[in-house]
C-alpha beads as a LAMMPS data file, in Angstrom:
LAMMPS data file: protein, C-alpha beads

185 atoms
184 bonds

1 atom types
1 bond types

-500.0 500.0 xlo xhi
-500.0 500.0 ylo yhi
-500.0 500.0 zlo zhi

Masses

1 110.0

Atoms # bond

1 1 1 -0.253 0.193 -0.293
2 1 1 1.458 3.398 -0.970
3 1 1 1.264 6.250 1.108
4 1 1 -0.653 9.427 -0.023
5 1 1 0.675 12.476 1.092
6 1 1 -2.143 14.889 -0.480
7 1 1 -5.481 14.966 1.038
8 1 1 -8.532 13.159 0.002
9 1 1 -10.093 15.388 -2.754
10 1 1 -13.359 15.403 -0.728
11 1 1 -11.621 16.788 2.225
12 1 1 -10.139 19.585 -0.134
13 1 1 -13.600 20.335 -1.525
14 1 1 -15.268 20.584 1.771
15 1 1 -12.276 22.544 3.325
16 1 1 -12.560 24.985 0.006
17 1 1 -16.466 25.588 1.296
18 1 1 -15.743 26.290 4.624
19 1 1 -13.215 28.782 3.518
20 1 1 -16.148 30.415 1.426
21 1 1 -18.647 30.300 4.157
22 1 1 -15.899 31.782 6.736
23 1 1 -15.959 34.565 4.569
24 1 1 -19.396 35.372 3.877
25 1 1 -21.258 38.184 6.018
26 1 1 -24.457 36.178 7.666
27 1 1 -25.818 39.762 7.835
28 1 1 -26.559 39.500 4.029
29 1 1 -28.853 36.250 4.863
30 1 1 -30.452 38.512 7.796
31 1 1 -31.123 41.622 5.158
32 1 1 -32.385 39.266 2.513
33 1 1 -34.702 37.798 4.905
34 1 1 -36.236 41.203 5.534
35 1 1 -36.804 41.301 1.839
36 1 1 -39.092 38.450 1.991
37 1 1 -42.598 38.727 3.476
38 1 1 -44.539 36.055 4.377
39 1 1 -47.412 36.801 1.561
40 1 1 -44.818 37.445 -1.295
41 1 1 -44.498 35.394 -4.329
42 1 1 -40.930 34.525 -4.689
43 1 1 -39.231 34.114 -8.254
44 1 1 -36.143 32.700 -8.840
45 1 1 -33.642 32.880 -11.795
46 1 1 -30.310 31.915 -12.902
47 1 1 -28.550 30.495 -16.229
48 1 1 -26.461 27.311 -16.186
49 1 1 -25.614 25.773 -12.754
50 1 1 -26.655 28.803 -11.022
51 1 1 -30.129 28.162 -12.432
52 1 1 -30.086 24.643 -10.627
53 1 1 -29.417 26.384 -7.374
54 1 1 -32.247 28.748 -8.080
55 1 1 -34.627 25.838 -8.486
56 1 1 -33.452 23.911 -5.156
57 1 1 -33.884 27.271 -3.710
58 1 1 -37.432 27.854 -5.331
59 1 1 -38.452 24.061 -4.317
60 1 1 -37.362 24.740 -0.602
61 1 1 -39.532 28.150 -0.519
62 1 1 -42.520 26.046 -1.990
63 1 1 -41.843 23.480 1.068
64 1 1 -41.914 26.178 3.711
65 1 1 -45.222 27.645 2.340
66 1 1 -44.574 30.275 -0.008
67 1 1 -45.693 30.480 -3.656
68 1 1 -42.671 30.340 -5.789
69 1 1 -41.864 30.098 -9.582
70 1 1 -38.819 29.753 -11.702
71 1 1 -38.249 32.216 -14.340
72 1 1 -38.579 30.948 -17.823
73 1 1 -41.040 28.023 -16.824
74 1 1 -44.275 27.886 -18.794
75 1 1 -46.369 28.235 -15.823
76 1 1 -44.469 31.096 -14.429
77 1 1 -46.898 34.286 -13.947
78 1 1 -46.086 37.800 -14.654
79 1 1 -44.350 39.485 -11.784
80 1 1 -45.990 42.363 -9.694
81 1 1 -44.846 44.738 -7.286
82 1 1 -44.657 43.505 -4.078
83 1 1 -43.144 40.077 -5.304
84 1 1 -39.368 39.221 -4.963
85 1 1 -36.932 37.754 -7.218
86 1 1 -33.809 35.591 -6.348
87 1 1 -31.200 36.152 -9.093
88 1 1 -28.387 34.293 -9.082
89 1 1 -24.990 34.987 -11.068
90 1 1 -21.112 34.517 -10.055
91 1 1 -20.202 37.212 -11.990
92 1 1 -22.790 39.252 -11.690
93 1 1 -22.971 40.000 -15.376
94 1 1 -24.836 37.081 -16.620
95 1 1 -26.839 39.158 -19.325
96 1 1 -30.290 37.427 -18.753
97 1 1 -30.278 37.212 -15.250
98 1 1 -29.477 40.852 -15.025
99 1 1 -31.823 41.611 -17.608
100 1 1 -34.705 39.752 -15.471
101 1 1 -33.203 41.562 -12.321
102 1 1 -33.530 45.115 -13.893
103 1 1 -37.111 44.602 -15.189
104 1 1 -38.310 42.995 -12.391
105 1 1 -36.898 45.975 -10.418
106 1 1 -38.734 48.401 -12.766
107 1 1 -41.973 46.948 -11.635
108 1 1 -41.523 47.565 -8.046
109 1 1 -40.428 43.710 -7.308
110 1 1 -37.823 43.241 -4.613
111 1 1 -34.532 41.753 -5.702
112 1 1 -32.175 39.779 -4.202
113 1 1 -28.586 39.215 -5.833
114 1 1 -26.599 36.305 -5.099
115 1 1 -23.031 36.528 -6.439
116 1 1 -19.497 36.806 -5.673
117 1 1 -19.088 40.205 -6.939
118 1 1 -20.676 42.815 -4.981
119 1 1 -19.625 45.765 -7.309
120 1 1 -21.558 44.073 -10.746
121 1 1 -24.721 45.388 -12.548
122 1 1 -26.623 42.507 -10.763
123 1 1 -26.027 43.987 -7.228
124 1 1 -26.392 47.074 -8.353
125 1 1 -30.200 46.715 -9.040
126 1 1 -30.760 44.642 -5.681
127 1 1 -32.676 45.409 -2.925
128 1 1 -30.331 43.083 -0.750
129 1 1 -27.135 41.188 -1.809
130 1 1 -25.692 37.995 -0.696
131 1 1 -22.127 37.956 -1.414
132 1 1 -20.866 34.365 -2.068
133 1 1 -16.891 34.427 -2.310
134 1 1 -16.501 31.479 -4.329
135 1 1 -14.218 31.497 -7.429
136 1 1 -16.479 31.684 -10.335
137 1 1 -16.150 30.775 -14.462
138 1 1 -13.250 32.380 -15.833
139 1 1 -10.931 33.306 -12.581
140 1 1 -7.897 31.796 -12.208
141 1 1 -6.527 29.821 -9.044
142 1 1 -8.607 29.794 -6.000
143 1 1 -9.940 26.612 -6.051
144 1 1 -9.030 22.914 -7.243
145 1 1 -12.399 22.553 -8.979
146 1 1 -13.539 23.309 -12.195
147 1 1 -15.455 26.426 -13.220
148 1 1 -17.656 27.550 -10.812
149 1 1 -18.517 24.319 -8.783
150 1 1 -17.125 26.055 -5.575
151 1 1 -19.708 29.146 -6.115
152 1 1 -22.319 26.603 -6.997
153 1 1 -21.530 24.557 -3.911
154 1 1 -21.690 27.701 -1.724
155 1 1 -24.602 29.090 -2.742
156 1 1 -26.528 26.034 -2.426
157 1 1 -25.547 26.014 1.291
158 1 1 -26.115 30.041 1.926
159 1 1 -29.817 29.558 0.151
160 1 1 -30.344 26.828 2.463
161 1 1 -29.365 28.362 5.379
162 1 1 -31.658 31.418 4.261
163 1 1 -34.766 29.154 3.814
164 1 1 -33.964 28.001 7.627
165 1 1 -33.723 31.131 8.645
166 1 1 -37.497 32.324 7.084
167 1 1 -38.679 28.884 8.318
168 1 1 -37.688 29.545 11.628
169 1 1 -38.968 33.186 11.531
170 1 1 -42.281 32.043 10.214
171 1 1 -42.425 29.077 12.715
172 1 1 -42.527 26.523 10.029
173 1 1 -41.462 23.157 11.270
174 1 1 -39.945 20.018 9.570
175 1 1 -43.472 18.461 9.653
176 1 1 -44.814 21.434 7.829
177 1 1 -42.361 21.422 5.175
178 1 1 -42.683 17.727 5.108
179 1 1 -46.463 18.127 4.311
180 1 1 -45.564 20.040 1.245
181 1 1 -43.003 17.712 -0.183
182 1 1 -44.162 15.228 -2.795
183 1 1 -44.723 11.982 -1.066
184 1 1 -44.602 9.745 -4.450
185 1 1 -44.084 6.176 -3.410

Bonds

1 1 1 2
2 1 2 3
3 1 3 4
4 1 4 5
5 1 5 6
6 1 6 7
7 1 7 8
8 1 8 9
9 1 9 10
10 1 10 11
11 1 11 12
12 1 12 13
13 1 13 14
14 1 14 15
15 1 15 16
16 1 16 17
17 1 17 18
18 1 18 19
19 1 19 20
20 1 20 21
21 1 21 22
22 1 22 23
23 1 23 24
24 1 24 25
25 1 25 26
26 1 26 27
27 1 27 28
28 1 28 29
29 1 29 30
30 1 30 31
31 1 31 32
32 1 32 33
33 1 33 34
34 1 34 35
35 1 35 36
36 1 36 37
37 1 37 38
38 1 38 39
39 1 39 40
40 1 40 41
41 1 41 42
42 1 42 43
43 1 43 44
44 1 44 45
45 1 45 46
46 1 46 47
47 1 47 48
48 1 48 49
49 1 49 50
50 1 50 51
51 1 51 52
52 1 52 53
53 1 53 54
54 1 54 55
55 1 55 56
56 1 56 57
57 1 57 58
58 1 58 59
59 1 59 60
60 1 60 61
61 1 61 62
62 1 62 63
63 1 63 64
64 1 64 65
65 1 65 66
66 1 66 67
67 1 67 68
68 1 68 69
69 1 69 70
70 1 70 71
71 1 71 72
72 1 72 73
73 1 73 74
74 1 74 75
75 1 75 76
76 1 76 77
77 1 77 78
78 1 78 79
79 1 79 80
80 1 80 81
81 1 81 82
82 1 82 83
83 1 83 84
84 1 84 85
85 1 85 86
86 1 86 87
87 1 87 88
88 1 88 89
89 1 89 90
90 1 90 91
91 1 91 92
92 1 92 93
93 1 93 94
94 1 94 95
95 1 95 96
96 1 96 97
97 1 97 98
98 1 98 99
99 1 99 100
100 1 100 101
101 1 101 102
102 1 102 103
103 1 103 104
104 1 104 105
105 1 105 106
106 1 106 107
107 1 107 108
108 1 108 109
109 1 109 110
110 1 110 111
111 1 111 112
112 1 112 113
113 1 113 114
114 1 114 115
115 1 115 116
116 1 116 117
117 1 117 118
118 1 118 119
119 1 119 120
120 1 120 121
121 1 121 122
122 1 122 123
123 1 123 124
124 1 124 125
125 1 125 126
126 1 126 127
127 1 127 128
128 1 128 129
129 1 129 130
130 1 130 131
131 1 131 132
132 1 132 133
133 1 133 134
134 1 134 135
135 1 135 136
136 1 136 137
137 1 137 138
138 1 138 139
139 1 139 140
140 1 140 141
141 1 141 142
142 1 142 143
143 1 143 144
144 1 144 145
145 1 145 146
146 1 146 147
147 1 147 148
148 1 148 149
149 1 149 150
150 1 150 151
151 1 151 152
152 1 152 153
153 1 153 154
154 1 154 155
155 1 155 156
156 1 156 157
157 1 157 158
158 1 158 159
159 1 159 160
160 1 160 161
161 1 161 162
162 1 162 163
163 1 163 164
164 1 164 165
165 1 165 166
166 1 166 167
167 1 167 168
168 1 168 169
169 1 169 170
170 1 170 171
171 1 171 172
172 1 172 173
173 1 173 174
174 1 174 175
175 1 175 176
176 1 176 177
177 1 177 178
178 1 178 179
179 1 179 180
180 1 180 181
181 1 181 182
182 1 182 183
183 1 183 184
184 1 184 185
């Protein structure tokens, strides 16, 4: 048996995620939670893997009792003043995501930007910004992982934390969330 000098790849990935989470400001999550009122409809948007994170967030919001939609889906209704859009883009410059956020903002929709770039066009349109300082596509160094994997993984954790905070504020239990979960056998 040969001796391994390099840490396990899973441990390296977990270390990277922990490093991102350590650099996050939990106040960003608290401010974002303040934007989401109990009666608000919540929309989510993002392209590529950010879109997958948006879908997961929209699903969890449904589980905790919110009416939520994924932008671009055929059943997605138009947004109105008082609704909330959670827009995810690591670079904060993804054209369609920024356009969605700008259009929503113009309608009086509250925008929460999730990005690694607090000085980006996406962040500039937002009522609250969750800064997730993970490496994104096109950046050199900072991660052993490909493209924006570190950002995507860290966004998942950040948005799950946001949902947990909202569920506690709204007094939604795990049993309540389970009642909204599809129980297909």
